[in-house]
ZADO-383601 format. One record per atom (N, C-alpha, C, O): residue in three letters; x, y, z. Coordinates in steps of 0.2 Angstrom, whole numbers, padded with zeros to 4 digits, always signed. Example, Ala and Ser with C-alpha at 12.3 -4.5 7.8 and 13.67 -1.06 7.14 Angstrom:
% ZADO-383601
Ala+0066-0028+0039Ala+0062-0022+0039Ala+0066-0016+0039Ala+0071-0017+0042Ser+0064-0011+0035Ser+0068-0005+0036Ser+0064+0000+0039Ser+0067+0006+0040
//
This chain:
% ZADO-383601
Met+0004-0006+0000Met+0000+0000+0000Met+0004+0006+0000Met+0009+0007+0004Trp+0003+0011-0004Trp+0007+0017-0005Trp+0002+0023-0006Trp-0004+0022-0008Ala+0005+0029-0005Ala+0001+0035-0006Ala+0006+0040-0010Ala+0012+0038-0011Thr+0003+0045-0012Thr+0007+0050-0016Thr+0007+0057-0012Thr+0002+0058-0009Leu+0012+0061-0013Leu+0012+0068-0009Leu+0015+0073-0014Leu+0019+0071-0018Asp+0012+0079-0014Asp+0015+0084-0018Asp+0015+0091-0014Asp+0011+0092-0010Phe+0020+0095-0015Phe+0020+0101-0012Phe+0020+0107-0017Phe+0022+0106-0023Glu+0017+0113-0015Glu+0018+0119-0019Glu+0022+0123-0014Glu+0022+0122-0008Ala+0026+0127-0017Ala+0031+0131-0013Ala+0032+0138-0015Ala+0029+0141-0020Ser+0035+0142-0011Ser+0036+0149-0012Ser+0040+0151-0018Ser+0040+0157-0020Gly+0044+0146-0020Gly+0048+0147-0026Gly+0052+0141-0027Gly+0051+0136-0024Leu+0057+0141-0032Leu+0062+0136-0033Leu+0069+0138-0031Leu+0073+0140-0036Ser+0071+0139-0025Ser+0077+0141-0023Ser+0079+0138-0016Ser+0074+0135-0013Gly+0085+0138-0014Gly+0087+0135-0008Gly+0083+0139-0002Gly+0083+0136+0004Gln+0081+0145-0003Gln+0077+0148+0002Gln+0070+0147+0002Gln+0066+0150+0006Ser+0067+0143-0003Ser+0060+0142-0003Ser+0058+0138+0002Ser+0062+0134+0005Tyr+0051+0138+0003Tyr+0048+0133+0008Tyr+0041+0131+0006Tyr+0038+0134+0001Pro+0039+0126+0009Pro+0032+0123+0007Pro+0026+0128+0009Pro+0026+0131+0015Ile+0022+0129+0005Ile+0016+0133+0006Ile+0009+0129+0006Ile+0004+0131+0009Glu+0010+0123+0003Glu+0004+0119+0002Glu+0006+0112+0001Glu+0011+0110-0002Val+0003+0107+0005Val+0005+0100+0004Val-0002+0096+0002Val-0007+0098+0005Gly-0001+0092-0002Gly-0007+0087-0004Gly-0005+0080-0004Gly+0001+0079-0006Tyr-0010+0076-0003Tyr-0009+0069-0004Tyr-0015+0065-0007Tyr-0020+0068-0007Ser-0013+0059-0010Ser-0018+0055-0013Ser-0017+0048-0010Ser-0012+0045-0010Leu-0023+0045-0007Leu-0022+0038-0004Leu-0025+0033-0008Leu-0028+0034-0013Pro-0023+0027-0007Pro-0026+0021-0011Pro-0033+0020-0012Pro-0035+0018-0017Asp-0037+0023-0007Asp-0044+0022-0008Asp-0047+0028-0013Asp-0053+0028-0014Gly-0043+0032-0015Gly-0045+0037-0020Gly-0046+0044-0016Gly-0047+0049-0019Ser-0046+0044-0010Ser-0047+0050-0006Ser-0041+0054-0006Ser-0035+0052-0007Ala-0042+0061-0006Ala-0036+0065-0006Ala-0037+0072-0002Ala-0043+0073+0000Asn-0032+0075+0000Asn-0033+0081+0004Asn-0027+0086+0002Asn-0022+0084+0000Ser-0028+0092+0004Ser-0022+0097+0004Ser-0023+0102+0010Ser-0028+0103+0012Leu-0017+0104+0012Leu-0017+0109+0018Leu-0013+0115+0016Leu-0007+0114+0013Leu-0015+0121+0017Leu-0011+0127+0016Leu-0007+0127+0023Leu-0009+0126+0028Ile-0001+0130+0022Ile+0004+0131+0027Ile+0006+0138+0028Ile+0008+0142+0024Asn+0005+0140+0035Asn+0006+0147+0036Asn+0014+0148+0038Asn+0016+0145+0043Pro+0017+0152+0033Pro+0024+0153+0034Pro+0026+0156+0041Pro+0032+0156+0043Leu+0022+0160+0043Leu+0023+0164+0049Leu+0024+0160+0055Leu+0026+0162+0061Thr+0022+0153+0055Thr+0022+0149+0061Thr+0028+0144+0061Thr+0029+0140+0065Ala+0033+0145+0056Ala+0039+0142+0056Ala+0043+0145+0062Ala+0042+0151+0063Gly+0047+0141+0065Gly+0051+0143+0071Gly+0055+0150+0069Gly+0055+0154+0073Asp+0058+0150+0064Asp+0061+0155+0061Asp+0057+0157+0054Asp+0058+0154+0049Pro+0052+0162+0055Pro+0048+0163+0049Pro+0051+0163+0043Pro+0056+0166+0042Trp+0048+0159+0038Trp+0050+0159+0031Trp+0049+0166+0028Trp+0043+0168+0028Gln+0054+0168+0024Gln+0053+0175+0021Gln+0053+0175+0013Gln+0049+0179+0010His+0057+0170+0010His+0057+0170+0003His+0051+0170-0001His+0046+0166+0001Trp+0050+0174-0006Trp+0044+0174-0010Trp+0045+0175-0017Trp+0048+0181-0018Asp+0043+0171-0021Asp+0044+0172-0028Asp+0037+0174-0031Asp+0033+0170-0032Glu+0037+0180-0034Glu+0031+0183-0036Glu+0028+0179-0043Glu+0022+0178-0044Tyr+0033+0177-0047Tyr+0032+0173-0053Tyr+0028+0167-0051Tyr+0023+0165-0054Ala+0031+0163-0046Ala+0027+0157-0043Ala+0020+0158-0041Ala+0016+0155-0043Glu+0019+0164-0038Glu+0012+0165-0035Glu+0008+0167-0041Glu+0002+0164-0042Leu+0010+0171-0046Leu+0006+0174-0051Leu+0005+0169-0057Leu+0000+0169-0060Glu+0010+0165-0058Glu+0010+0161-0064Glu+0010+0153-0063Glu+0008+0150-0068Ile+0011+0151-0057Ile+0011+0144-0056Ile+0005+0142-0051Ile+0000+0139-0053His+0006+0143-0044His+0001+0140-0040His-0005+0145-0038His-0010+0143-0036Gln-0004+0152-0039Gln-0009+0157-0038Gln-0011+0157-0031Gln-0017+0158-0030Ile-0007+0156-0026Ile-0008+0156-0019Ile-0005+0162-0016Ile+0001+0163-0017Ser-0008+0167-0013Ser-0005+0173-0011Ser-0003+0172-0004Ser-0005+0167+0000Arg+0002+0176-0002Arg+0004+0176+0005Arg-0001+0177+0010Arg-0002+0174+0015Gln-0006+0182+0008Gln-0011+0184+0012Gln-0016+0178+0014Gln-0018+0177+0019Lys-0017+0174+0008Lys-0021+0168+0009Lys-0018+0163+0014Lys-0021+0160+0018Leu-0011+0162+0014Leu-0008+0158+0018Leu-0008+0161+0025Leu-0009+0157+0030His-0007+0167+0026His-0008+0170+0033His-0015+0169+0036His-0015+0168+0042Asn-0020+0170+0032Asn-0027+0169+0034Asn-0029+0162+0035Asn-0033+0161+0040Glu-0027+0158+0030Glu-0030+0151+0030Glu-0025+0146+0031Glu-0028+0140+0033Gly-0019+0147+0031Gly-0014+0142+0032Gly-0014+0139+0040Gly-0015+0143+0044Leu-0012+0133+0040Leu-0011+0129+0047Leu-0004+0130+0049Leu+0000+0132+0045Gln-0004+0130+0056Gln+0003+0130+0059Gln+0007+0124+0056Gln+0005+0118+0055Val+0014+0125+0055Val+0018+0120+0053Val+0018+0113+0057Val+0018+0108+0055Val+0017+0114+0064Val+0017+0108+0068Val+0010+0104+0067Val+0011+0098+0067Asp+0005+0108+0066Asp-0002+0105+0065Asp-0001+0101+0058Asp-0004+0095+0057Val+0002+0104+0053Val+0002+0100+0046Val+0007+0094+0047Val+0005+0089+0045Cys+0012+0094+0051Cys+0016+0088+0052Cys+0013+0083+0056Cys+0013+0077+0054His+0009+0085+0061His+0005+0080+0065His+0000+0077+0060His-0001+0071+0060His-0003+0081+0056His-0008+0078+0051His-0005+0073+0047His-0008+0067+0046Leu+0000+0075+0043Leu+0004+0071+0039Leu+0006+0064+0042Leu+0005+0059+0039Asn+0009+0065+0048Asn+0011+0059+0051Asn+0005+0054+0053Asn+0006+0048+0052Ala-0001+0057+0055Ala-0006+0053+0057Ala-0009+0049+0050Ala-0011+0043+0051Val-0009+0053+0045Val-0012+0050+0039Val-0008+0045+0035Val-0009+0040+0033Leu-0001+0048+0034Leu+0003+0044+0029Leu+0008+0039+0033Leu+0011+0035+0030Gly+0008+0039+0039Gly+0012+0035+0043Gly+0011+0028+0043Gly+0015+0023+0044Lys+0005+0026+0040Lys+0003+0019+0040Lys+0004+0016+0033Lys+0003+0010+0032Tyr+0007+0020+0028Tyr+0009+0017+0022Tyr+0016+0015+0021Tyr+0020+0018+0024Glu+0017+0010+0017Glu+0024+0007+0016Glu+0028+0012+0013Glu+0034+0013+0015Arg+0025+0015+0008Arg+0029+0020+0004Arg+0024+0026+0003Arg+0018+0026+0002Val+0028+0032+0002Val+0024+0038+0000Val+0029+0041-0006Val+0035+0042-0005Phe+0026+0042-0011Phe+0029+0044-0017Phe+0028+0051-0019Phe+0023+0054-0018Cys+0033+0055-0021Cys+0033+0061-0024Cys+0036+0061-0031Cys+0039+0056-0033Asp+0035+0066-0035Asp+0038+0066-0042Asp+0044+0071-0043Asp+0046+0072-0048Ser+0047+0074-0037Ser+0052+0078-0038Ser+0057+0078-0032Ser+0055+0077-0026Gln+0063+0079-0033Gln+0068+0080-0027Gln+0066+0086-0023Gln+0068+0087-0017Trp+0063+0091-0026Trp+0061+0097-0023Trp+0056+0095-0017Trp+0056+0098-0012Asp+0052+0090-0018Asp+0047+0088-0013Asp+0051+0086-0007Asp+0048+0087-0001Leu+0056+0082-0008Leu+0060+0079-0003Leu+0063+0085+0001Leu+0063+0085+0007Phe+0065+0090-0002Phe+0068+0096+0001Phe+0063+0100+0005Phe+0064+0102+0011Trp+0057+0101+0002Trp+0052+0105+0006Trp+0049+0101+0012Trp+0047+0103+0017Leu+0049+0094+0011Leu+0047+0090+0017Leu+0052+0091+0023Leu+0050+0092+0028Gly+0058+0091+0021Gly+0063+0092+0026Gly+0063+0099+0029Gly+0063+0100+0035Arg+0061+0104+0025Arg+0061+0111+0028Arg+0055+0111+0033Arg+0055+0114+0038Leu+0049+0108+0031Leu+0043+0108+0035Leu+0044+0105+0041Leu+0043+0108+0047Tyr+0047+0099+0041Tyr+0048+0095+0048Tyr+0053+0098+0052Tyr+0053+0098+0058His+0058+0101+0049His+0064+0105+0053His+0061+0111+0056His+0062+0112+0062Ala+0056+0114+0053Ala+0053+0120+0056Ala+0049+0118+0062Ala+0048+0122+0067Ala+0046+0112+0061Ala+0041+0110+0067Ala+0045+0106+0072Ala+0042+0104+0077His+0052+0105+0071His+0056+0101+0076His+0053+0094+0077His+0052+0091+0082Met+0051+0091+0071Met+0048+0084+0071Met+0051+0080+0066Met+0055+0083+0062Arg+0050+0074+0066Arg+0052+0069+0060Arg+0046+0066+0057Arg+0041+0065+0061Pro+0046+0065+0051Pro+0040+0062+0047Pro+0040+0054+0050Pro+0045+0051+0051Ser+0034+0052+0050Ser+0033+0045+0052Ser+0032+0040+0046Ser+0030+0034+0046Phe+0034+0043+0040Phe+0034+0039+0034Phe+0040+0041+0030Phe+0044+0046+0031Thr+0042+0037+0025Thr+0047+0038+0021Thr+0045+0041+0014Thr+0041+0037+0011Leu+0047+0046+0012Leu+0045+0049+0005Leu+0051+0047+0000Leu+0057+0048+0001Thr+0048+0045-0005Thr+0053+0042-0010Thr+0051+0046-0017Thr+0045+0046-0019Glu+0056+0048-0021Glu+0055+0051-0027Glu+0054+0045-0032Glu+0057+0040-0032Val+0048+0046-0035Val+0045+0040-0039Val+0050+0038-0045Val+0050+0032-0046Gly+0053+0042-0048Gly+0058+0040-0054Gly+0063+0035-0052Gly+0064+0030-0055Leu+0066+0036-0046Leu+0071+0032-0043Leu+0068+0025-0042Leu+0071+0020-0043Trp+0062+0025-0038Trp+0059+0019-0037Trp+0057+0015-0043Trp+0057+0009-0043Leu+0054+0018-0048Leu+0051+0015-0054Leu+0057+0011-0057Leu+0056+0006-0060Leu+0063+0015-0058Leu+0069+0012-0061Leu+0071+0006-0057Leu+0073+0000-0060Glu+0072+0007-0050Glu+0075+0001-0046Glu+0071-0005-0045Glu+0073-0010-0046Glu+0064-0003-0044Glu+0060-0009-0043Glu+0056-0012-0049Glu+0054-0018-0049Asn+0055-0008-0054Asn+0051-0010-0060Asn+0055-0009-0067Asn+0052-0011-0072Gly+0061-0007-0067Gly+0064-0006-0073Gly+0061-0001-0078Gly+0062-0001-0084Ile+0057+0004-0075Ile+0054+0009-0079Ile+0058+0015-0078Ile+0059+0018-0072Asp+0060+0019-0084Asp+0064+0025-0083Asp+0059+0031-0082Asp+0053+0031-0083Arg+0062+0036-0079Arg+0058+0042-0077Arg+0055+0045-0083Arg+0049+0048-0083Ala+0058+0045-0089Ala+0055+0048-0095Ala+0048+0044-0097Ala+0044+0048-0099His+0047+0038-0095His+0041+0035-0096His+0036+0037-0092His+0030+0038-0093Phe+0038+0038-0085Phe+0033+0041-0080Phe+0031+0048-0083Phe+0025+0050-0082Gln+0036+0052-0085Gln+0034+0059-0087Gln+0030+0059-0093Gln+0025+0063-0094Gln+0031+0054-0098Gln+0026+0053-0103Gln+0019+0052-0101Gln+0014+0055-0104Ile+0018+0048-0096Ile+0012+0046-0094Ile+0009+0052-0090Ile+0003+0054-0091Met+0013+0056-0086Met+0010+0062-0083Met+0008+0067-0088Met+0002+0070-0088Ala+0011+0068-0094Ala+0009+0072-0099Ala+0003+0070-0103Ala-0001+0074-0104Glu+0002+0063-0103Glu-0004+0061-0107Glu-0010+0062-0102Glu-0016+0063-0105Leu-0009+0062-0096Leu-0015+0064-0091Leu-0017+0071-0091Leu-0022+0073-0088Gly-0013+0075-0094Gly-0015+0082-0095Gly-0010+0086-0091Gly-0006+0084-0087Pro-0010+0093-0092Pro-0006+0097-0088Pro-0007+0097-0080Pro-0013+0097-0078Val-0002+0097-0076Val-0003+0098-0069Val-0006+0104-0067Val-0005+0109-0071Gln-0010+0104-0062Gln-0013+0110-0060Gln-0009+0115-0056Gln-0011+0121-0055His-0004+0112-0053His+0001+0116-0048His-0003+0118-0042His-0002+0123-0039Arg-0007+0113-0040Arg-0010+0113-0033Arg-0009+0106-0031Arg-0010+0101-0034Ala-0007+0106-0024Ala-0004+0100-0022Ala-0009+0094-0022Ala-0007+0088-0024Glu-0015+0095-0020Glu-0020+0089-0020Glu-0021+0086-0027Glu-0020+0080-0028Ser-0022+0090-0032Ser-0023+0088-0039Ser-0017+0085-0042Ser-0017+0080-0046Asp-0011+0088-0040Asp-0005+0085-0043Asp-0003+0078-0040Asp-0001+0074-0043Ala-0005+0078-0033Ala-0004+0071-0030Ala-0008+0066-0033Ala-0006+0060-0034Lys-0015+0068-0035Lys-0019+0063-0038Lys-0016+0061-0045Lys-0017+0055-0047Gln-0014+0066-0049Gln-0011+0064-0055Gln-0005+0060-0055Gln-0004+0055-0059Ile-0001+0061-0050Ile+0005+0056-0049Ile+0003+0049-0047Ile+0006+0044-0050Arg-0002+0049-0043Arg-0005+0042-0041Arg-0008+0038-0048Arg-0006+0033-0049Leu-0011+0042-0052Leu-0014+0039-0058Leu-0008+0037-0063Leu-0009+0031-0066Ala-0003+0041-0063Ala+0003+0039-0068Ala+0006+0033-0065Ala+0008+0028-0069Ile+0007+0032-0058Ile+0011+0026-0056Ile+0006+0020-0057Ile+0009+0015-0059Thr+0000+0021-0055Thr-0005+0015-0056Thr-0005+0013-0063Thr-0004+0007-0065Gln-0005+0017-0068Gln-0004+0015-0075Gln+0002+0012-0077Gln+0002+0007-0081Leu+0008+0014-0074Leu+0014+0011-0075Leu+0015+0004-0072Leu+0019+0000-0074Thr+0012+0003-0066Thr+0013-0003-0062Thr+0008-0008-0063Thr+0009-0014-0060Glu+0002-0007-0066Glu-0003-0012-0066Glu-0002-0017-0072Glu-0006-0022-0073
//
């Protein structure tokens, strides 16, 4: 049994941080959580206007008003994802943002996040390009964490069934 996880972030740099996390579970259910950057122990500051306007379209104000505390997000993810053998993401960036999230909460994840390309190659002999082709055939990603996690799940399912 496995799940998928995806992050949206403040940008694509070493100073970026997660602003939304979403997951998709084996039963088809999915969820996403906005993350309030002001609740990180050392509040996250980096913000890429291009990412906001052209990619995820999540404003800082929305995060401040509707985002959950980083500790609450980590507790939620541990409770939901800790029961799965594997949790997959589609980018090394997701591993980075997971680390930033849990570091800010002074916690550790109760699950192991694995980049799907590496797993597909090692366990199934399927190269990353094939995964990316299936993702493209499913349509453009929405750049919202829940819908992207669902699309990753669909692509993996198609490749491994």
